[in-house]
C-alpha positions as CSV (number, residue, x, y, z in Angstrom):
1,M,-27.1,9.3,22.0
2,T,-24.8,9.7,18.7
3,R,-26.6,8.2,15.8
4,P,-24.4,5.6,13.5
5,L,-23.3,6.6,10.9
6,S,-23.7,4.4,7.3
7,I,-20.4,4.6,5.7
8,A,-19.2,3.3,2.3
9,I,-15.5,2.2,1.4
10,V,-14.7,2.1,-2.2
11,T,-11.8,0.0,-2.8
12,T,-9.5,-1.8,-5.8
13,S,-9.6,-4.9,-3.8
14,Y,-10.5,-6.4,-0.7
15,P,-9.5,-9.5,1.2
16,P,-9.6,-12.7,0.5
17,D,-9.1,-11.9,-2.9
18,D,-6.1,-9.7,-2.6
19,G,-3.5,-9.3,0.5
20,G,-2.0,-6.1,-0.8
21,G,-1.8,-2.7,0.9
22,I,-5.1,-1.3,-0.2
23,G,-6.7,-4.5,0.6
24,T,-5.1,-4.7,4.0
25,Y,-5.8,-1.1,5.1
26,T,-9.6,-1.1,3.6
27,H,-10.2,-4.3,5.8
28,A,-8.9,-3.0,8.9
29,L,-10.5,0.2,8.6
30,A,-14.1,-1.3,7.7
31,V,-13.8,-4.1,10.5
32,G,-12.7,-1.3,12.6
33,L,-15.4,1.3,12.0
34,A,-18.2,-1.8,12.2
35,A,-16.4,-2.6,16.0
36,L,-17.3,0.9,16.7
37,G,-20.9,0.8,16.0
38,Q,-21.1,2.0,12.4
39,T,-23.1,0.5,9.5
40,V,-20.2,-0.1,7.0
41,H,-20.2,-1.0,3.3
42,V,-17.2,-2.0,1.4
43,V,-17.6,-1.8,-2.5
44,A,-14.9,-3.8,-4.1
45,R,-13.8,-4.9,-7.5
46,S,-13.4,-8.9,-7.4
47,A,-13.2,-11.7,-9.9
48,R,-17.2,-12.5,-8.8
49,T,-20.3,-10.4,-8.2
50,N,-22.0,-10.8,-4.9
51,E,-22.9,-9.8,-1.5
52,D,-22.2,-10.6,2.1
53,L,-21.6,-10.2,5.5
54,T,-18.5,-10.7,7.1
55,D,-17.1,-9.1,10.6
56,G,-19.9,-7.3,10.5
57,V,-19.3,-5.3,7.3
58,H,-21.4,-5.7,3.9
59,I,-19.4,-6.6,1.5
60,H,-20.2,-5.8,-2.4
61,R,-18.2,-7.4,-4.9
62,L,-18.4,-6.2,-8.4
63,S,-16.9,-8.0,-11.3
64,G,-15.6,-4.5,-12.6
65,A,-17.3,-3.5,-15.8
66,Q,-15.3,-2.5,-18.8
67,L,-16.4,-0.6,-22.1
68,P,-15.3,-3.0,-25.1
69,K,-12.8,-2.1,-27.8
70,I,-12.5,1.2,-26.0
71,E,-11.5,0.6,-22.6
72,H,-7.9,1.0,-23.5
73,H,-8.9,5.0,-24.3
74,V,-10.9,5.2,-21.5
75,P,-9.5,3.0,-18.8
76,G,-11.8,3.4,-15.6
77,F,-14.7,5.3,-16.7
78,A,-17.0,2.4,-17.0
79,W,-16.2,1.1,-13.3
80,S,-16.9,4.3,-12.3
81,V,-20.3,4.2,-13.5
82,Q,-20.8,0.7,-12.1
83,V,-19.5,1.8,-8.6
84,A,-21.8,5.0,-8.8
85,L,-25.2,2.9,-9.4
86,C,-24.0,0.5,-6.9
87,L,-23.8,3.6,-4.4
88,G,-27.0,4.7,-5.3
89,T,-28.7,0.8,-4.4
90,I,-26.9,0.9,-1.5
91,A,-28.4,4.5,-0.1
92,R,-32.0,4.0,-1.5
93,Q,-31.8,0.7,0.8
94,H,-29.9,1.4,3.4
95,G,-28.9,5.1,3.5
96,L,-25.8,6.6,3.2
97,D,-23.6,9.4,5.3
98,V,-20.2,9.4,3.7
99,V,-18.7,7.3,0.8
100,E,-15.0,7.2,0.8
101,F,-13.1,6.3,-2.6
102,P,-9.6,6.1,-3.1
103,N,-8.0,8.7,-5.7
104,W,-6.7,5.6,-7.9
105,E,-8.5,5.1,-11.1
106,G,-10.6,8.1,-10.5
107,V,-13.2,5.8,-9.2
108,G,-15.0,8.7,-7.8
109,F,-15.3,10.8,-10.7
110,V,-19.3,9.8,-11.7
111,Y,-20.5,9.6,-7.8
112,G,-19.0,12.8,-7.8
113,L,-21.3,14.7,-10.6
114,L,-24.3,13.5,-9.0
115,P,-26.5,16.3,-7.4
116,R,-28.0,14.4,-4.6
117,R,-25.3,12.0,-2.6
118,A,-23.4,11.3,0.3
119,T,-20.4,13.3,1.8
120,V,-17.2,12.1,-0.7
121,V,-13.9,11.7,0.8
122,T,-11.3,10.8,-1.0
123,R,-8.1,9.1,0.4
124,L,-5.0,10.3,-1.4
125,H,-2.5,7.2,-2.2
126,T,0.1,7.1,-4.8
127,P,-1.4,8.7,-8.0
128,F,-1.1,7.3,-11.4
129,F,0.7,10.4,-12.8
130,E,3.7,9.5,-10.1
131,T,4.0,5.8,-10.9
132,L,4.2,6.8,-14.6
133,E,6.5,9.3,-14.1
134,L,8.8,7.0,-12.2
135,D,8.1,3.3,-14.1
136,V,8.0,4.6,-18.0
137,K,10.7,7.3,-17.9
138,G,11.3,8.9,-21.2
139,R,8.2,7.3,-23.0
140,T,5.5,9.3,-24.6
141,L,1.9,8.6,-22.8
142,H,-0.5,7.0,-24.5
143,F,-3.9,8.6,-24.8
144,G,-5.2,6.0,-22.1
145,E,-2.6,6.6,-19.9
146,R,-3.5,10.5,-20.1
147,F,-6.8,10.0,-19.6
148,S,-6.6,8.1,-16.4
149,C,-4.7,10.9,-15.1
150,W,-7.2,13.2,-15.8
151,L,-9.8,11.1,-14.4
152,E,-8.0,10.6,-11.0
153,E,-7.4,14.3,-11.2
154,Q,-11.1,15.2,-11.5
155,A,-12.3,12.6,-8.8
156,V,-10.2,14.3,-6.8
157,R,-11.3,17.8,-7.3
158,R,-14.9,17.0,-7.3
159,S,-14.7,15.7,-3.5
160,D,-15.7,17.5,-0.7
161,H,-13.0,16.4,1.3
162,R,-9.6,15.0,0.9
163,I,-7.3,12.9,3.2
164,S,-3.5,12.0,2.9
165,S,-2.1,9.5,5.3
166,T,1.3,11.8,5.2
167,R,2.2,15.3,4.9
168,A,4.7,14.5,2.2
169,H,2.1,13.1,0.1
170,R,-0.1,16.1,0.8
171,Q,2.4,18.5,-0.4
172,L,2.8,16.4,-3.6
173,M,-0.8,16.1,-4.5
174,S,-1.3,19.7,-3.0
175,R,1.3,21.0,-5.8
176,N,0.1,19.1,-8.6
177,Y,-3.4,19.4,-8.5
178,G,-3.5,22.9,-7.4
179,L,-5.1,22.4,-4.0
180,V,-4.7,24.1,-1.0
181,E,-2.6,22.0,1.3
182,D,-4.0,22.7,4.7
183,E,-7.5,21.6,3.7
184,I,-6.2,18.2,2.7
185,R,-6.6,16.4,6.3
186,I,-3.8,14.3,7.6
187,L,-5.2,10.4,8.7
188,P,-2.2,7.8,8.9
189,L,-3.0,4.2,7.7
190,G,-3.4,1.3,10.3
191,I,-3.3,-2.1,10.6
192,Q,-4.2,-5.0,13.0
193,L,-1.7,-5.9,15.3
194,P,-0.4,-9.7,14.5
195,T,0.0,-11.3,18.0
196,L,3.5,-12.3,18.6
197,G,4.8,-15.1,20.2
198,A,8.6,-16.3,21.0
199,S,10.6,-16.7,17.7
200,P,11.3,-20.0,16.7
201,A,14.9,-20.9,17.5
202,R,17.0,-20.6,14.3
203,P,18.9,-24.0,13.2
204,S,22.3,-23.5,13.4
205,N,22.8,-23.9,9.5
206,R,20.0,-21.5,8.3
207,P,21.3,-18.0,7.0
208,L,20.0,-14.7,8.0
209,K,16.9,-14.1,6.1
210,V,16.3,-10.7,4.1
211,L,12.5,-9.7,3.0
212,Y,11.3,-7.9,0.2
213,V,7.3,-7.5,0.0
214,S,6.0,-5.4,-3.0
215,R,5.6,-5.8,-6.9
216,L,9.2,-5.9,-8.6
217,E,9.1,-2.8,-10.3
218,N,11.0,0.7,-10.9
219,R,9.4,2.7,-8.2
220,K,10.3,0.2,-5.5
221,G,13.6,0.4,-6.1
222,T,14.0,-3.5,-7.1
223,L,16.9,-2.6,-9.1
224,T,18.6,-1.4,-6.6
225,L,18.1,-4.0,-4.4
226,L,19.2,-6.7,-6.7
227,E,22.5,-4.9,-7.7
228,A,23.2,-4.7,-3.9
229,I,22.7,-8.4,-3.0
230,P,26.0,-9.8,-5.0
231,R,27.9,-7.0,-2.7
232,V,26.2,-8.1,0.3
233,L,26.9,-11.9,-0.1
234,A,30.6,-10.8,-0.9
235,E,30.6,-9.5,2.1
236,V,29.1,-11.5,4.8
237,G,28.8,-15.0,3.3
238,P,25.7,-16.6,2.7
239,V,22.4,-15.0,3.4
240,E,18.7,-15.6,2.2
241,F,17.0,-13.1,0.1
242,V,13.0,-13.6,-0.7
243,L,11.3,-11.2,-3.2
244,A,7.7,-11.7,-2.8
245,G,5.3,-9.7,-4.9
246,K,4.5,-9.6,-8.7
247,D,7.2,-9.4,-11.3
248,R,6.8,-6.7,-14.0
249,P,8.9,-6.1,-17.1
250,H,10.8,-3.0,-15.6
251,A,14.4,-4.7,-15.6
252,P,16.9,-3.5,-18.0
253,G,16.2,-4.7,-21.7
254,G,12.4,-4.8,-20.8
255,R,13.0,-8.2,-18.9
256,H,11.2,-9.2,-15.6
257,F,13.3,-9.2,-12.6
258,A,13.9,-12.6,-11.9
259,E,15.3,-13.2,-15.7
260,Y,17.5,-10.2,-15.3
261,F,18.8,-11.5,-12.0
262,A,19.1,-14.9,-13.6
263,A,21.1,-13.5,-16.5
264,T,23.5,-11.0,-14.9
265,Y,24.3,-12.5,-11.6
266,P,23.8,-16.6,-11.9
267,Q,26.4,-16.9,-9.2
268,C,23.8,-15.6,-6.8
269,L,20.9,-17.8,-7.5
270,P,20.9,-20.4,-4.7
271,Y,20.5,-17.0,-2.0
272,V,17.8,-15.4,-3.6
273,T,14.2,-16.5,-4.2
274,F,11.5,-14.8,-6.2
275,A,8.3,-16.1,-4.8
276,G,5.6,-14.1,-7.0
277,F,2.8,-13.3,-5.5
278,V,2.0,-15.0,-2.1
279,G,-1.3,-15.5,0.3
280,N,-1.8,-14.1,3.7
281,A,-0.9,-17.1,5.0
282,E,2.5,-17.7,3.6
283,L,3.2,-13.5,3.7
284,E,2.8,-13.7,7.5
285,Q,5.5,-16.9,7.7
286,H,7.5,-14.5,5.7
287,Y,7.5,-12.1,7.9
288,R,7.4,-13.6,11.2
289,S,10.8,-15.9,9.9
290,C,12.8,-12.9,8.4
291,D,15.5,-10.9,10.1
292,F,14.5,-7.7,8.6
293,F,12.9,-6.1,5.9
294,V,13.9,-4.1,3.2
295,V,12.1,-2.3,0.1
296,P,14.1,0.7,-1.2
297,S,11.1,2.4,-3.1
298,Q,11.6,5.5,-4.7
299,Y,8.3,6.8,-3.4
300,E,5.3,5.8,-1.2
301,S,2.5,8.1,-0.3
302,F,2.8,6.6,3.0
303,G,4.6,2.4,3.0
304,L,2.1,0.2,4.4
305,I,4.6,-2.6,3.9
306,F,6.9,-1.4,6.7
307,V,4.1,-0.9,9.1
308,E,3.5,-4.5,8.4
309,A,7.0,-5.7,9.0
310,M,7.3,-3.3,12.0
311,A,4.3,-4.9,13.7
312,Y,6.2,-8.1,13.2
313,G,8.9,-6.8,15.4
314,K,11.2,-6.4,12.2
315,P,13.6,-3.5,11.7
316,V,13.2,-2.2,7.8
317,I,15.2,-0.3,5.3
318,G,13.1,1.8,3.2
319,G,14.0,5.2,0.7
320,R,14.4,8.3,1.8
321,A,11.6,9.8,0.3
322,G,7.8,10.5,0.5
323,G,5.9,9.0,3.4
324,M,8.4,6.6,4.1
325,V,10.2,9.4,5.9
326,E,7.4,9.9,8.3
327,V,6.5,6.2,9.1
328,I,10.4,5.1,9.2
329,A,12.2,6.5,12.5
330,D,15.5,6.5,10.9
331,G,18.3,4.8,13.3
332,E,15.5,3.7,15.5
333,T,12.9,1.3,13.9
334,G,15.2,0.9,10.8
335,Y,17.3,3.2,8.3
336,L,16.5,5.1,5.3
337,V,19.0,5.3,2.6
338,Q,19.1,7.6,-0.3
339,V,17.0,6.7,-3.4
340,D,18.7,4.6,-5.8
341,N,22.2,4.6,-3.6
342,V,23.6,1.1,-3.8
343,D,26.6,1.6,-1.7
344,A,24.1,3.3,0.9
345,L,21.9,-0.2,0.9
346,V,25.0,-2.3,1.0
347,G,26.2,-0.7,4.0
348,R,22.6,-0.6,6.3
349,M,22.2,-4.1,5.1
350,V,25.7,-5.5,6.0
351,E,25.5,-3.4,9.1
352,L,22.0,-5.2,10.2
353,L,23.4,-8.8,9.1
354,R,26.4,-8.2,11.3
355,D,24.7,-7.0,14.5
356,D,22.4,-9.5,16.3
357,S,21.6,-6.9,18.9
358,L,21.3,-4.1,16.9
359,R,18.7,-6.0,15.2
360,D,16.9,-7.0,18.3
361,K,16.8,-3.6,19.5
362,M,15.4,-2.1,16.5
363,G,12.7,-4.7,15.9
364,A,11.6,-4.2,19.5
365,A,11.3,-0.5,18.9
366,A,9.7,-1.1,15.4
367,R,7.0,-3.2,17.4
368,Q,6.4,-0.5,19.7
369,H,6.4,2.6,17.2
370,V,3.3,0.5,15.3
371,E,1.6,0.2,18.4
372,A,1.8,3.7,19.5
373,H,1.1,5.3,15.7
374,F,-0.3,2.7,13.5
375,S,-2.9,0.3,14.8
376,S,-6.1,-0.3,13.0
377,T,-8.2,0.7,16.4
378,E,-6.7,4.2,16.6
379,M,-7.4,4.7,12.4
380,A,-10.8,3.9,12.8
381,E,-11.3,5.8,15.5
382,R,-9.6,9.2,13.9
383,T,-11.4,8.4,10.9
384,L,-14.9,8.2,12.5
385,A,-14.4,11.5,14.5
386,L,-13.6,13.2,10.9
387,Y,-16.2,11.8,9.2
388,R,-18.8,13.0,12.1
389,N,-17.3,16.3,11.8
390,L,-17.6,16.3,7.8
391,S,-21.3,14.9,7.5
392,R,-22.8,17.5,9.7
């Protein structure tokens, strides 16, 4: 009989603290591995420090250590130390075979320096250098930003193994860090599939609903969407747009996007809701009630938000860049549009808004696509098989 593995997964967030993509996938993976009979520990940053056992997963919540007065110079280093100490305690008490880190914030750096430790696997998400390139174009980076980029790279380099969710992102990371591309393994992310009931009847006076879920920032193509909205309304009439996610001051003039939109397109305000960050229950209702989903990102390492929307049987529109090309089946489960191309985005949105049967067909294909390729069960099984092989 094969011995169960003892696995630790380190994350910046974990439900119910955060319903974002990283927390969603980590929860799905942890619960999936536990269901397969493995001992699973999650080490997560949280507003509180405690431990509990939920869904068969041992959760260690840490408040997130910082170095007073110098944290802005060496961001993330104290957190990396705190996580290494926590993992040491877990190893002494329970044993550890594999630790999975995200590349974000270089959290695995200190643990990777230890001479006696478990096998370290780093899962490659969108790195800080890529975020900076897209979000702060033309500005000289301060020391703390350069340190964060260095810490992330060093943590990745010191890993025993590396995983990417898409081939496109593997290529980006190998090129920028000088890694051997074929040595980075591909493991797509997955989610727990929601149960789909009969769609509620739409009130005759309710317009179609378009949903955006992500932070409002340059990298997510938020400005492209906002510039497309007035043109869509002019072509098809009333449409309800809901933007769910934290608003950042990336709009022209250093303004938040809601402020920019209100000043630039006041005539469109009755049709647009800036919902801010929403909890899981409210987010689920938005997914169920929307007619299609759009986030015209400039880059995604994978694009879990598109998988989430497709799992609810919704067509999606994303940018033709990065991992989105491998997640969205263009013309089948939704559309890919050229990055920053307002004309292309308007055209695809208008097409979906005007054709009920097309939305239904693409939505059904989207759900089937997720079931076939991006379920949490398949992700957990693939991950466990890999970890067994790596920890021998």
